C-alpha positions as CSV (number, residue, x, y, z in Angstrom):
1,M,-0.1,-0.3,-0.2
2,K,1.4,3.4,-0.6
3,I,2.1,5.3,2.3
4,D,0.1,8.3,2.0
5,H,-2.9,4.8,1.7
6,Q,-1.1,3.9,5.3
7,L,-2.0,7.0,7.0
8,A,-5.6,7.3,5.7
9,E,-5.8,3.7,7.3
10,K,-5.1,5.6,10.7
11,W,-7.6,8.1,10.6
12,I,-10.3,5.8,9.8
13,K,-12.1,4.1,12.5
14,P,-13.6,0.4,12.7
15,H,-17.1,-0.3,11.4
16,A,-16.8,3.0,9.0
17,K,-18.8,4.0,6.5
18,V,-16.1,5.3,3.4
19,L,-16.6,6.4,0.3
20,D,-13.3,6.0,-1.7
21,L,-13.4,8.3,-5.1
22,G,-10.6,7.3,-7.3
23,C,-10.2,3.6,-5.5
24,G,-8.3,2.8,-8.8
25,D,-7.8,-1.5,-8.7
26,G,-9.7,-1.3,-4.8
27,S,-6.4,-2.5,-3.0
28,L,-7.2,0.7,0.0
29,L,-11.1,0.0,0.4
30,S,-9.7,-3.9,0.4
31,H,-7.3,-3.7,3.2
32,L,-9.9,-1.4,5.2
33,Q,-12.5,-4.5,4.6
34,D,-10.2,-6.8,6.1
35,N,-8.3,-5.2,8.8
36,L,-11.2,-2.5,10.0
37,N,-14.6,-4.3,9.0
38,V,-15.3,-1.1,6.8
39,F,-18.9,-0.8,4.7
40,G,-17.3,1.3,1.4
41,Y,-17.9,1.7,-2.1
42,G,-15.3,2.6,-4.6
43,I,-16.0,4.8,-7.5
44,E,-13.7,4.6,-10.5
45,L,-14.1,4.9,-14.4
46,D,-11.3,3.0,-15.4
47,Q,-12.9,-0.7,-16.6
48,S,-9.8,-3.0,-16.1
49,K,-9.7,-1.3,-12.5
50,I,-13.0,-1.8,-12.0
51,N,-12.9,-5.1,-13.1
52,E,-10.2,-5.7,-10.5
53,C,-12.2,-4.2,-7.4
54,I,-14.6,-6.8,-8.3
55,A,-12.2,-9.4,-8.0
56,R,-10.9,-8.3,-4.0
57,G,-14.7,-8.4,-3.1
58,V,-14.9,-4.3,-3.2
59,N,-18.4,-2.6,-4.0
60,V,-17.4,-0.3,-7.1
61,I,-19.4,2.0,-8.9
62,E,-18.7,3.3,-12.4
63,Q,-18.8,7.3,-12.8
64,D,-16.5,9.7,-13.5
65,L,-15.7,12.3,-10.5
66,N,-16.4,15.0,-13.0
67,D,-20.1,14.1,-12.5
68,G,-20.0,14.7,-8.9
69,L,-21.6,13.0,-6.1
70,S,-25.6,14.3,-6.8
71,R,-26.1,10.2,-6.2
72,F,-25.1,10.2,-2.5
73,H,-27.3,11.7,0.3
74,D,-25.8,14.2,2.4
75,G,-24.0,12.3,5.5
76,S,-24.2,9.0,3.4
77,F,-20.6,8.3,4.9
78,D,-18.4,9.1,7.5
79,V,-15.2,9.3,5.4
80,V,-14.9,10.4,1.7
81,V,-11.1,9.5,0.8
82,M,-9.6,10.6,-3.0
83,A,-5.9,9.8,-3.2
84,R,-4.4,11.6,-5.6
85,A,-7.3,12.5,-7.7
86,L,-8.0,15.9,-6.9
87,Q,-5.7,17.5,-9.3
88,A,-7.1,15.6,-12.4
89,V,-11.1,16.6,-12.1
90,K,-12.0,19.6,-14.3
91,N,-13.6,21.5,-10.8
92,P,-11.9,20.3,-7.3
93,K,-13.3,23.0,-5.5
94,D,-16.9,21.8,-5.8
95,L,-15.8,18.2,-5.8
96,L,-14.1,19.2,-2.5
97,N,-16.7,21.1,-0.8
98,D,-19.2,17.9,-2.5
99,M,-17.1,15.4,-0.6
100,L,-17.5,17.1,3.0
101,R,-21.4,17.2,2.0
102,V,-21.9,13.3,2.1
103,A,-19.3,12.8,4.9
104,K,-18.2,14.3,7.6
105,I,-14.2,13.7,7.2
106,G,-12.0,14.7,4.2
107,I,-9.1,12.8,3.4
108,V,-7.5,14.3,0.6
109,T,-3.9,13.4,-1.2
110,F,-2.1,15.4,-4.1
111,P,1.1,15.2,-5.6
112,N,2.9,18.4,-4.5
113,F,3.9,20.6,-8.0
114,A,6.5,22.9,-5.2
115,Y,8.5,20.0,-4.8
116,W,12.3,20.7,-4.9
117,Q,12.7,18.3,-8.0
118,N,10.2,19.8,-10.0
119,R,11.9,23.1,-9.0
120,V,15.1,22.4,-10.6
121,Y,13.7,20.4,-13.1
122,L,11.6,23.2,-14.7
123,G,14.3,26.0,-13.6
124,I,17.1,24.1,-15.3
125,K,15.2,21.7,-18.2
126,G,12.6,24.6,-19.2
127,I,10.3,21.9,-19.5
128,M,7.1,20.3,-17.5
129,P,9.4,18.2,-15.2
130,M,8.4,14.4,-14.9
131,S,9.3,12.4,-11.3
132,E,7.7,9.1,-9.1
133,T,4.7,11.0,-8.5
134,I,4.6,13.3,-11.8
135,P,5.0,10.8,-14.3
136,H,3.6,11.8,-17.3
137,M,4.6,13.9,-20.5
138,W,2.4,17.5,-20.3
139,Y,0.7,16.4,-23.2
140,D,-0.7,13.0,-22.4
141,T,-1.6,13.4,-17.9
142,P,-4.2,12.8,-16.5
143,N,-3.4,15.8,-14.2
144,I,-4.8,19.2,-15.0
145,H,-5.0,21.2,-11.6
146,L,-1.5,20.8,-10.4
147,C,-1.2,22.2,-7.0
148,T,1.1,23.0,-4.1
149,F,0.3,23.1,-0.1
150,K,0.2,26.3,-0.1
151,D,-2.7,26.4,-2.6
152,F,-4.9,23.8,-1.2
153,E,-4.6,25.4,2.1
154,K,-6.1,29.0,0.7
155,L,-8.6,26.5,-1.3
156,C,-9.9,25.4,2.0
157,H,-10.0,28.7,3.3
158,D,-11.8,30.5,0.8
159,N,-14.4,27.6,1.0
160,N,-14.7,27.4,5.0
161,I,-13.2,24.2,5.1
162,T,-11.1,23.3,8.6
163,I,-7.6,21.8,8.0
164,L,-7.3,19.0,10.9
165,E,-4.2,17.3,10.3
166,T,-1.6,17.8,7.5
167,V,1.1,15.1,6.7
168,A,3.9,15.8,4.2
169,L,5.5,12.9,2.6
170,S,8.2,11.9,0.2
171,D,7.5,9.4,-2.2
172,S,10.9,8.9,-3.4
173,P,13.3,8.4,-0.2
174,M,15.6,11.7,0.2
175,L,18.3,9.6,1.3
176,D,18.3,7.9,-2.2
177,K,19.1,11.5,-3.6
178,L,22.1,12.5,-2.1
179,P,25.5,12.5,-3.4
180,K,27.0,9.2,-3.6
181,F,30.3,10.5,-2.0
182,V,28.2,11.1,1.2
183,P,28.9,8.1,3.9
184,N,26.7,6.0,5.0
185,T,27.3,6.1,8.3
186,L,26.3,10.0,8.0
187,K,23.7,9.1,6.4
188,D,22.5,6.6,8.9
189,K,23.3,8.4,12.1
190,L,22.7,11.6,11.5
191,I,20.1,12.1,7.8
192,K,17.9,9.3,8.3
193,P,16.9,10.1,12.0
194,N,16.0,13.3,10.9
195,I,14.5,13.2,7.8
196,D,10.8,13.8,9.0
197,K,11.6,16.6,10.8
198,V,13.1,18.0,8.1
199,I,10.3,17.6,5.6
200,K,8.3,18.8,7.7
201,S,10.3,22.1,8.4
202,A,9.3,23.0,4.9
203,P,7.1,20.9,3.7
204,N,6.1,22.7,0.5
205,L,9.5,22.4,-1.0
206,L,10.7,18.9,0.5
207,A,7.6,16.7,0.3
208,D,6.9,15.4,-3.0
209,V,3.0,14.2,-1.8
210,A,0.5,16.4,0.6
211,V,-1.8,14.4,2.9
212,Y,-4.7,16.8,4.1
213,R,-7.7,15.9,7.1
214,V,-9.9,17.9,6.3
215,A,-13.9,18.8,7.6
216,K,-16.7,21.4,7.3
217,V,-17.3,22.9,10.7
């Protein structure tokens, strides 16, 4: 499971009602069902991934997220999860508000476009960056609304959405990106134990994945 999925699991209580937007192959919901006994639905558009959901025993609805969540009543779920899909929808503001209409809590994760590697890539090469979290060429990417920690926080502020918790993550271990001449002893004794503190000190620069727990309070 992706590290942001592991974090989402910590925020979801046993027996909760969960809606997973852009659920992919259903791995998150399947894990939550097996380990927390949640009742969940996934929404997915890719037919091959829908088939994988069915094979895993995950309830899945074939739907484009751009169509919104009008089929669900207010407060139908305890938690709505949207992992790395916010940047791929046409109206992220509307979908975010819709999430918090149908559930008390929303968990949102997305690639941070302000990550230092992206800045360097764009600054030096002068072309749209590619990385583990943004792996597509600019002309065939599903990402149409890339954003940053600061962008998302302003969106929440402007829509009266309360940020309950923020976590800054790195999908690609920063230790692997250090020059080879940095001794392993230095990495293990000094850098590795403090890497999370370093990322938290400047998340908009040092984290390539943003994770938020939000609510309308």
